[in-house]
Structure formats: C-alpha cells, structure tokens
C-alpha positions in Angstrom: 125.3 87.2 126.9 122.1 89.1 125.4 118.1 89.0 126.7 115.1 89.2 124.7 112.6 91.2 127.2 109.0 92.7 127.3 108.4 96.6 128.1 105.6 98.2 128.3 103.6 95.9 125.6 106.8 95.7 123.2 110.0 93.4 122.7 113.4 94.7 123.3 117.0 92.8 123.0 120.1 94.2 124.4 123.3 93.0 126.3 123.4 92.2 129.8 125.6 94.2 132.0 124.8 93.1 135.4 122.6 91.2 137.1 121.4 89.8 140.7 118.7 87.7 141.7 115.7 89.5 140.6 116.9 92.1 138.4 119.5 93.0 136.0 121.0 95.9 134.3 121.0 95.7 130.5 122.9 98.2 127.9 121.7 99.4 124.6 123.7 99.6 121.3 123.8 103.2 122.1 125.6 103.0 125.5 122.2 103.5 127.6 121.6 101.3 130.8 118.4 100.2 131.8 117.6 98.2 135.0 114.8 95.8 134.4 113.4 92.7 136.5 114.0 89.2 135.3 110.3 88.0 135.5 110.0 90.3 132.2 112.9 88.2 130.2 111.7 85.6 127.8 115.1 84.1 127.0 119.0 84.7 126.8 121.1 84.5 123.7 124.6 84.8 122.7 124.3 85.5 119.1 123.6 87.3 116.5 123.8 91.1 118.1 120.2 92.5 119.4 119.4 94.6 116.4 120.3 91.9 114.3 118.0 89.6 115.9 115.1 91.9 116.3 115.1 92.1 112.5 115.4 88.6 111.4 113.2 87.8 113.9 110.1 90.1 112.6 111.2 89.5 109.1 110.5 85.4 109.7 107.2 86.2 111.9 106.1 87.6 108.8 106.2 84.3 106.7 104.1 82.4 109.6 100.3 81.3 108.6 98.7 82.2 111.7 95.6 79.5 110.7 98.3 77.0 110.6 99.9 78.0 113.9 96.4 77.5 115.6 96.1 74.2 114.3 99.4 73.1 115.1 99.6 74.6 118.2 98.5 72.3 121.5 94.9 73.0 122.5 95.9 73.6 126.4 98.2 75.9 127.7 101.6 76.1 126.3 105.0 77.6 126.6 106.5 79.4 122.9 109.7 78.1 123.4 108.6 74.4 123.8 105.8 74.9 120.7 109.0 76.4 118.9 111.0 73.0 119.1 107.7 71.6 118.3 107.3 73.7 115.5 110.7 73.6 114.1 111.2 70.3 114.4 114.8 71.0 115.9 116.0 73.0 118.9 114.9 76.6 117.6 117.8 78.9 117.1 117.4 82.2 119.0 116.0 83.9 115.7 113.1 81.4 115.6 112.5 81.5 119.2 111.7 85.4 119.0 109.9 85.0 115.5 107.8 82.5 117.0 107.1 84.9 120.1 106.3 87.7 117.7 103.8 85.7 115.6 101.8 84.8 118.5 101.9 87.9 120.4 100.4 89.6 116.9 97.8 87.4 116.7 95.7 87.7 120.0 92.6 86.5 118.3 94.1 82.9 117.6 96.2 82.9 120.9 95.6 84.3 124.4 98.2 85.0 126.8 98.8 83.5 129.8 101.9 84.8 131.3 105.6 85.5 130.1 106.0 83.2 127.0 103.2 81.7 127.5 100.0 81.2 125.2 96.6 79.3 124.9 94.9 79.0 121.4 91.5 80.5 121.2 88.6 77.9 121.2 86.9 77.4 117.8 84.0 79.5 118.6 85.5 82.3 120.1 88.2 82.5 117.5 84.9 82.4 115.1 83.3 85.3 116.6 87.1 87.4 117.1 87.3 87.0 113.3 83.9 87.6 112.5 84.5 91.0 114.6 87.9 91.7 112.9 86.4 91.3 109.7 83.5 93.8 110.6 85.8 96.0 112.0 87.8 95.8 108.9 84.8 96.7 106.8 83.8 99.7 108.8 87.3 101.5 108.6 86.9 100.5 104.8 83.5 102.5 104.7 84.8 105.2 106.9 87.3 105.9 104.8 85.2 105.8 101.7 82.6 108.4 103.4 85.8 110.7 104.2 87.2 110.6 100.9 83.7 111.6 99.4 83.6 114.6 102.0 86.7 115.5 101.0 85.8 115.8 96.8 82.8 117.9 98.0 80.2 114.8 97.7 77.4 114.2 100.4 77.3 110.4 101.3 73.6 109.6 102.0 74.1 108.3 104.8 76.1 111.2 106.2 73.4 113.5 104.8 70.8 111.1 107.0 72.3 112.0 110.1 74.4 115.4 109.3 71.5 117.3 111.7 72.8 115.6 114.7 77.0 117.1 113.9 75.8 120.5 115.0 74.2 119.9 118.4 74.9 116.6 119.8 76.9 114.4 117.6 77.6 110.8 118.2 81.5 110.7 118.3 81.7 107.0 118.4 79.8 106.6 115.3 81.3 105.9 111.8 79.7 108.6 110.3 80.9 111.2 112.6 84.6 109.9 112.8 84.1 110.4 108.9 83.0 113.7 108.9 85.4 114.5 111.5 88.4 113.2 109.4 87.7 115.0 106.4 87.1 118.5 108.3 90.6 117.8 109.4 91.6 116.8 106.2 90.1 119.6 104.6 91.3 122.2 106.7 87.5 123.7 107.4 84.9 124.3 110.2 82.0 121.6 110.8 79.4 124.2 109.5 81.5 125.3 106.1 82.0 121.1 105.3 78.5 120.8 106.0 77.6 123.6 103.7 80.0 122.5 100.9 78.5 119.5 100.2 75.2 120.5 100.3 73.7 118.7 103.9 72.3 122.5 104.3 71.2 124.5 101.0 72.3 127.8 102.6 73.6 129.1 106.1 70.1 130.5 106.9 68.7 127.1 107.2 71.7 126.0 109.1 71.8 128.9 111.5 68.2 127.9 112.2 68.0 124.3 112.4 70.9 124.3 115.2 68.8 126.6 117.1 65.5 124.5 117.0 66.9 121.2 117.0 69.2 122.3 120.5 65.7 124.1 122.0 62.9 122.9 120.2 63.6 119.1 119.3 60.1 118.4 119.0 58.7 121.5 117.0 57.5 124.7 118.3 53.5 123.8 118.4 52.3 123.3 121.7 50.7 119.8 122.2 46.7 120.0 122.9 45.9 121.5 126.6 42.6 122.4 128.3 41.8 126.1 128.4 40.0 126.3 131.6 36.9 128.9 131.6 37.6 132.3 133.2 34.6 132.0 135.8 35.4 135.6 137.3 33.2 138.2 137.5 35.3 141.7 137.5 33.9 145.2 137.2 34.1 147.1 133.8 36.8 150.1 134.3 35.2 153.1 132.9 38.3 154.3 131.3 39.8 155.5 127.4 42.5 153.1 127.3 44.8 152.8 124.1 47.9 150.9 123.3 50.8 151.6 121.9 53.0 149.1 119.7 55.0 147.9 117.0 52.6 147.3 113.6 54.0 143.6 113.9 53.1 142.9 117.4 50.4 140.5 118.6 50.5 140.1 121.8 49.2 143.2 123.3 50.4 143.3 127.0 49.7 146.8 128.1 47.8 150.0 127.7 47.4 153.3 129.4 44.3 155.4 130.0 43.7 159.1 131.4 41.0 160.2 133.1 40.9 163.9 134.4 39.8 164.5 138.0 39.9 168.4 137.5 42.5 171.2 139.3 45.3 169.4 137.1 44.6 166.1 138.7 44.4 162.9 136.4 44.4 159.3 137.4 46.4 157.4 134.9 45.9 154.1 134.4 48.5 151.0 133.6 46.5 148.0 132.2 48.2 145.1 131.8 46.9 141.9 130.6 46.2 139.0 133.3 47.3 135.4 132.3 48.0 135.0 135.5 44.0 134.4 136.4 44.4 131.1 134.5 48.0 130.5 134.3 48.3 128.9 138.1 51.6 127.6 139.7 52.1 123.9 138.1 49.3 123.5 135.7 49.2 122.5 132.0 49.5 125.8 131.3 52.1 127.0 133.1 54.2 124.2 132.5 54.2 125.1 128.7 55.1 128.7 129.8 58.1 127.6 132.3 59.4 125.4 129.5 59.7 128.3 127.2 60.5 131.3 129.8 59.8 134.0 126.9 59.0 134.4 123.6 61.4 134.0 120.9 61.9 137.0 118.5 63.4 136.6 115.1 63.1 138.7 112.0 59.8 137.7 110.2 58.9 135.1 113.0 58.2 134.6 116.3 57.9 131.7 118.8 55.3 132.4 121.6 55.7 131.6 125.5 51.9 130.8 125.7 49.7 129.2 123.5 47.7 131.3 121.1 44.2 130.5 122.9 45.5 132.3 126.2 46.7 134.7 124.0 43.8 135.8 121.9 42.0 135.6 125.6 44.0 137.9 127.4 45.6 140.1 124.7 44.1 143.9 125.1 42.6 144.2 121.6 41.2 146.9 120.5 37.1 146.4 121.1 37.7 143.4 123.3 36.5 143.5 126.9 39.5 142.1 128.3 40.4 141.4 131.9 43.7 143.3 133.2 45.9 144.0 136.4 45.7 147.5 136.5 47.7 150.1 138.7 45.9 153.0 138.5 47.8 156.5 139.5 46.6 159.5 140.8 49.1 162.7 140.3 49.2 166.2 140.4 50.4 167.2 136.8 51.9 170.6 137.7 54.1 168.7 140.6 54.6 165.5 139.3 53.6 164.2 143.3 51.7 160.7 143.3 48.7 161.5 145.3 47.7 157.7 145.6 48.1 154.5 143.7 45.9 151.5 143.7 46.4 148.0 142.2 43.0 145.9 141.4 41.7 143.5 139.0 39.1 144.7 136.4 37.9 144.6 132.7 38.7 147.0 130.3 38.0 147.5 126.6 40.7 149.4 124.8 39.6 152.1 122.5 42.2 151.5 119.8 45.6 149.5 119.4 47.6 152.1 118.0 50.9 151.7 116.2 54.7 153.4 116.4 54.6 153.5 112.5 51.6 155.8 112.4 52.2 158.1 115.3 56.2 158.6 115.2 56.3 161.3 112.6 53.4 163.5 114.2 54.1 162.5 117.9 57.3 164.8 118.6 58.3 166.4 121.6 57.6 170.0 120.3 53.9 169.1 119.5 53.4 167.3 122.9 54.9 170.6 124.9 52.8 172.9 122.9 49.1 172.8 123.7 48.2 174.2 120.5 50.2 172.4 118.3 48.4 169.6 116.1 48.6 166.3 117.9 46.6 163.0 117.3 45.1 161.8 120.4 46.1 164.7 122.2 43.8 164.6 125.2 45.5 161.3 126.0 48.9 162.0 125.0 49.7 165.5 126.5 48.7 164.5 130.1 50.8 161.2 130.0 53.6 162.7 128.6 53.4 165.6 131.3 53.6 163.1 134.0 56.1 160.9 132.1 58.8 163.8 132.4 58.2 164.5 136.1 58.9 160.6 136.6 62.1 160.9 134.4 63.3 163.9 136.1 62.8 162.1 139.6 65.1 158.8 138.5 67.6 161.1 136.7 68.1 162.8 140.3 68.4 159.5 142.0 70.6 158.5 139.0 72.7 161.5 139.4 72.7 161.6 135.5 70.7 161.7 132.3 70.2 158.5 130.2 72.1 158.3 127.3 69.6 156.8 125.1 70.4 159.0 121.5 71.6 155.5 119.5 69.3 154.6 116.8 67.6 151.3 116.7 66.3 149.4 113.6 63.4 147.1 113.1 63.4 144.4 110.9 60.5 143.6 108.4 60.7 140.6 105.7 58.6 140.4 102.7 58.9 136.5 102.1 59.4 133.4 104.5 62.0 134.0 107.5 63.6 130.7 106.3 63.9 132.3 102.4 67.1 133.6 102.1 65.9 135.6 99.3 63.4 137.2 101.4 63.6 141.1 100.6 64.9 142.6 104.1 64.0 145.7 105.1 65.6 148.0 107.9 63.7 150.7 109.3 65.4 152.9 111.5 63.8 154.6 114.8 65.4 156.7 117.4 65.8 155.2 120.3 64.6 158.1 122.3 61.6 158.9 120.4 58.9 161.0 122.7 56.7 157.5 122.2 59.4 155.4 123.5 60.3 157.4 126.5 56.7 157.8 127.3 55.6 154.0 127.6 59.3 153.5 129.1 58.2 155.4 132.0 55.0 154.2 132.9 56.6 150.7 132.6 59.3 151.1 134.9 56.4 153.3 137.2 54.5 149.9 137.2 57.5 147.7 137.9 59.1 149.9 140.7 55.3 150.2 142.5 54.5 146.5 142.2 57.9 145.6 143.1 57.4 147.5 146.3 53.5 146.3 146.8 54.9 142.8 146.8 57.7 143.6 149.4 55.3 145.5 151.6 53.0 142.6 151.8 55.5 139.9 152.7 54.8 138.1 149.0 58.2 137.2 147.7 58.8 138.4 143.9 61.4 138.4 141.3 63.5 141.3 141.0 66.1 142.4 138.9 68.6 145.0 141.0 71.7 146.9 139.8 74.3 147.8 142.5 78.1 148.8 142.0 77.5 148.0 138.4 76.4 144.5 138.7 73.1 143.6 137.3 71.6 140.6 138.7 68.1 138.6 139.6 66.9 138.0 143.0 64.1 137.5 145.4 64.6 140.6 147.3 63.7 144.4 146.6 66.8 145.7 145.9 67.8 149.6 144.3 68.4 149.4 140.4 71.0 152.2 140.5 71.2 152.5 136.4 67.5 152.8 136.2 67.1 154.8 139.2 64.3 153.3 141.5 64.3 151.7 144.8 63.3 148.6 143.2 62.4 146.8 140.0 60.3 143.9 139.4 59.6 142.7 136.1 55.5 142.6 135.6 54.3 144.4 132.6 54.8 141.6 130.1 52.9 138.5 131.3 52.5 137.2 127.7 56.1 137.3 126.9 58.0 136.7 129.9 57.5 134.0 132.4 59.3 136.1 135.2 56.5 138.6 134.4 53.7 135.7 135.0 55.0 134.9 138.0 55.1 138.2 139.9 51.6 139.0 138.3 50.3 135.5 140.5 52.1 137.4 143.4 50.6 140.8 142.6 46.9 139.6 142.0 47.3 137.6 145.7 48.5 140.6 147.3 45.8 143.1 145.4 43.2 140.1 146.6 44.2 139.2 150.1 45.7 142.2 151.8 47.9 141.4 154.7 47.4 137.8 154.4 48.7 137.3 150.8 51.7 135.4 152.0 49.5 132.6 153.4 48.1 132.0 149.8 50.1 133.8 147.2 51.5 131.0 144.6 54.7 131.1 145.9 55.4 131.4 150.1 58.7 133.5 151.5 61.8 131.6 150.9 60.4 129.1 148.6 63.3 127.2 146.5 61.7 127.1 143.7 61.8 130.9 143.1 65.8 130.4 142.7 65.3 127.5 140.2 63.2 129.8 138.3 65.6 132.8 138.1 68.1 130.4 137.4 66.6 128.3 134.2 65.2 132.0 133.0 68.3 133.9 133.3 69.9 130.8 130.7 66.8 130.6 128.5 66.7 134.6 128.0 70.2 134.6 127.1 70.1 132.0 124.6 66.8 133.4 123.0 68.8 137.1 122.9 71.7 135.3 121.3 69.6 133.4 118.7 67.9 136.5 118.1 71.0 138.6 117.4 72.7 135.8 115.3 69.6 136.0 112.7 69.4 139.7 113.0 73.2 140.0 112.1 72.4 137.2 109.1 69.7 139.5 107.8 71.9 142.8 108.3 74.6 140.8 105.6 71.6 140.2 103.4 70.4 143.8 103.4 73.8 145.1 102.4 73.8 142.7 99.1 70.6 143.3 98.7 71.1 147.3 98.6 74.4 146.2 96.7 76.5 148.3 99.3 80.5 148.8 98.3 80.8 151.1 100.5 79.4 152.0 104.1 80.1 154.7 107.1 80.8 153.9 110.7 81.4 155.2 114.0 84.7 154.0 116.2 83.4 152.5 119.5 86.7 151.4 120.9 90.1 150.4 119.3 89.1 148.6 116.1 85.6 147.9 116.9 83.2 150.1 114.8 79.2 150.0 114.1 77.8 151.1 111.0 75.5 153.7 110.1 73.3 152.3 108.2 72.7 149.1 109.8 72.8 147.7 113.5 75.8 146.0 112.5 79.3 145.9 114.7 82.5 144.6 113.5 86.1 145.0 113.5 88.5 146.4 111.4 91.9 144.6 110.8 94.7 147.4 110.7 92.3 150.6 111.5 93.8 153.7 113.0 93.6 154.7 116.5 90.6 157.0 116.5 88.5 158.6 119.6 85.3 156.9 120.2 82.3 158.2 118.2 84.9 159.4 115.0 83.3 158.3 111.7 85.2 156.7 109.0 84.6 155.5 105.6 85.0 152.1 105.0 85.0 149.8 101.8 82.9 146.2 101.6 85.1 143.4 100.1 83.0 140.5 101.3 80.7 138.8 103.0 80.4 135.2 105.0 76.8 134.2 106.0 78.1 131.5 108.0 80.6 133.2 110.0 77.8 136.3 110.3 81.3 138.5 109.1 81.6 141.6 106.6 85.2 141.8 105.3 85.9 145.4 105.3 89.0 147.9 104.5 89.5 151.2 105.8 89.4 154.0 103.4 89.5 156.9 105.6 88.6 159.0 108.6 85.6 161.2 108.0 85.5 165.2 109.4 83.5 165.1 112.8 81.0 167.7 111.0 80.0 165.2 108.5 
C-alpha cells in the first residue's frame, strides 16, 4: 500500500511501512524511512508504483485547462477527490486523482486552499484582479530581462539612465531598474561603477566620483539658502599693530594673521589674530545651523565648498587693508630666553597690512636667511622675531615630546588649469617641503594659540572641545588633556573658525571667557557637562572623516591624470613597508605585487603599465632597486 502526502509544500508518494492512530512510517524507493503524520496524507493507493504515479500525474495535470476547471468546479468549498469523480465522470484512478490535485494546487489565483485536499474557487472579481496582477508581473519580468540584456550588450536603457544616479548612493533594490542592473552586473562579472561607465551613464570616472559624493552629502546642492546676515553692532578698539598673513595662493578664507610689536630690551609683543565669525554665528541661530550642517569647508583640487556663506567670509576674512574684528592673543616674550612673560586675550579690530603667499616667499625665506641678521630677507623686521621665538617654542615642545618631530616629507599642492569637473583640465603638482621655515613658523604660533586658549577656557571653567593624544590614541573630548605627539598640556582647535566648526564653537567659548572672566561659565554658549558638545564631537568626527576621504579620492584621481598627462612610463619610489611604496614625483601610494623584501626608505624603479581612474590605481612593475646614494 502506498500514500500520497504533503511535505513542506511539495507532494510525495511512498510505501507504507507501519502506522498507528496518528502517524505512520513510510519508505522511499531508496529504502529511506521517514515518520509522517496521518493528517498530511491525501489518499492511499495500491498502484502504480509511487515514482510512476508522480510522473504520470504530473504529465496529466499539464493537459488540464485551468479556466475550464474553474468553470466546472463547485462554487463553494469542495474536496479534490469528490471533484475528481465529477470531472472524470467515473471513480478516478489514483493517477487521475493526483493529477487533479496537482492542477488545483498549481493555480492559487483560481483555487484557494482550504485545508488538506480541499479548495474553493476564487470569486470572479478576485480572480480578475489576480490574473491582472499575474499579467503585470509577467510584463515586468519581460521588461526587466530586456533591460538586463541591453546592459549586458553595452547599451543604456533610457529608464535606467534616468535613475542611474541613485545606484551608487541609496538604490531602491525593490525596483525593476535595480534588479535588471544587478543582474547585468552579475552576468558581466564586473562592478556597478564599471558597468555604469561602460554603458555611458557617466561620461568619465571623475564625474562618477564627484556625483557619488555630492549625491550623498549635498543632495540639494552646495549653495546656501538665503539667510539674514545680522549687522555687527559692536564697538571694538583698533589694534595698533603691523600684521601680515601667510597662506597658499588659492586661499580666500584668511583665518589668521601675526603681528610683532618691539618693546625694547629684546622683548616683543607677538599678536596672533584670528578672524572672529563667532561674533555673528551664535549658538542655534540660522548661521550656526548652516555651519553645523557642514562642519568644515570641503577642499578638492580646483574647488572648495565653504562651511560658511560668502557674506560671512567676506565680513570676517582678514583681507589686507580692511579693518576686521579679531579675537587676538597677545604674547609678551623675551626673545633671548624664550620665556613667556604675559598673555592677553581680547577682542579688537585689526587691519592686515598685506596677505602674503607661500608661493612668493618660500624661495627667499630660508632658515639661513632667518638666522643671519645680515642676509637679505623680505619682511625681515617681522619674520626674524617671529622665527626666533618660534625656535624657542619648538624646543620647549620637543623637551616635552622627548624627541624631535619628523617633518621631512615633501607635500604637494594641486593646481588646475580648467574646470574641476573636466578630466582634460591641466593639473600641476607643486612640491613643498613639509618643514619649510614658513610652515614651521606658522605652525608654532597656531599650536601656541590652541594650547594657551585651551588652558584659558579650562581656567575659567568654560567647556571646550579638545584634541588629545595619550598612549598613542588621538581623540576629541571636552576635557583639557595632554597631546603627547604635539608636546603640549592641552590642545583646543581654535585658529580656523571660518573653516572648521569645532574652532567656531571654541571661539564662542573663548570670547565669553575674555569678556566675562570668572562669570563666563554662566553666560558661555555651552555650559559645563552639556550633552550637545558630545553630539557635536561625534558629528564632527564623522563629517570631517568623510570630507578628508573625498579630498584624498579626488587628489588620487588627479595624481593619475598627472602621470598620464606627463606621459610617464617609469618612476622612482620609496618603500614604506612590505609591498607599499610612495612615488617620488607625486603624492601617490600604492602596492607593488612581487616586490622584493626591502628596508623602509629604499628607493626603487617602477614601470607604469596601466592606469585605472575608476579604481584609482596604477599598475606597476618592479624594475630594480636603486643605490641608496641615488
């Protein structure tokens, strides 16, 4: 005796081995025995053999017309076995009975299951809707397949092109367009980005890199919404100082300037003057919300996305010849000993005499010229005192660090002749020694300011946002903790308030301390232990990392364009570790498969064999190791 039964949605026919009131053991053709519930059995039969029954019933079920079955079936719930007798006009054979069950079960739109072997025909209106849905699904499947075939063939369907911009950011994976695209990616064995380029959804990799970033972080565009810029109704004293700024030639947001006022007997007053947008950008006002949303200016070759509206930058940037409000740190020092005799923090107005540029001065401002009073040196009356005191500051930090800083690496500035979104723009790489005297000089005064103002906030009980490093771990917090790598007891970013939101927050706190003294903690924008400061730290870390990652991506792209532009087929490089090397001619780091084991710093020659502007990689082949003298 055999049984036909249901098992996990499928039908099986097997021989009865044993049974009791509620269960039975069945045996398959291979001899495997299984325990099933009697409730799953549809009917018993003596012949044919189970395998033959299943095959014959499936073949017969294919001959049934489902529409006709639906018309013939009772309108109420019915048993498949009873309907089989009516349908065939005679007691059905086991094959006929099974075939009808298979046919009814295969058409859920026509027949709704109501239990073991029982069905009910769908009402006409419900059947019509179900058939329409099935037909729609069929047409969608055909459309999806058509799009997939076009993509695989290198063609871009119009509809796919309309939504392609979403595929690299937040694709709706339930759409036909995405499913067709995903299937094509799999069939071609490529990446989504490469397929989009291959079919012309993007004209070149640069646009793809840029569009992905802007769609993710600036979906509504980079322009600020119009905002009411309040007037600065604040009377500030004009500082009687001769101040200059030093920046790259492309800088338009002049955050800082330096002044030197001789006091006699080798004593000078050095002023570090910082632009003061914090006078207008107040906590939670419209301007603050704009800055907080961006957290930082975004930099890329040939373009930047400012953190603050142009009107604010124009109002506070320390442009030459313009009287601008500033938050100033005045440091009185003895140039011979390097001792800091006094520090003062106050709001005033300064008029920068000239906005100097690294590009103009680097060649003439050498360490030898700064050290030799008789050597020709532009702006010598201003630069030499600054340099002399900066050397003391550096020595003091190195004493705390326990070792000198290693800043000998060459850095590169990117300049484009053409639009930043045009891959055919001419790119220029200008090398600059990282420890150039002007860089070291400016860095010392920014470190000094961030250190002194960090202590200033702590002394007045005003919370700030600090960067610290202890046991090799760098983190941001609201506590004034040491920064071991820099060699200072505390370090609070506060010298770039036009470009970094953390600096802007700290500036508001410093202004409160400078204006209100011991009562500053009661009136400062942020009070001690305020949770919103921690939220700002978390948001800033994430946003700043995203901006830096994009800047690195685009700079790496332009490095590759420069290598191609210069038609370089060979380069020299220095080993960083294992198979990781840095090119000598460009700020490009890559891995070299098969590179021999070499010590860090060894120089090698490489052949450039291919460029991938999408993957941002250069195919290189090791040629030889150069002598250390070369």
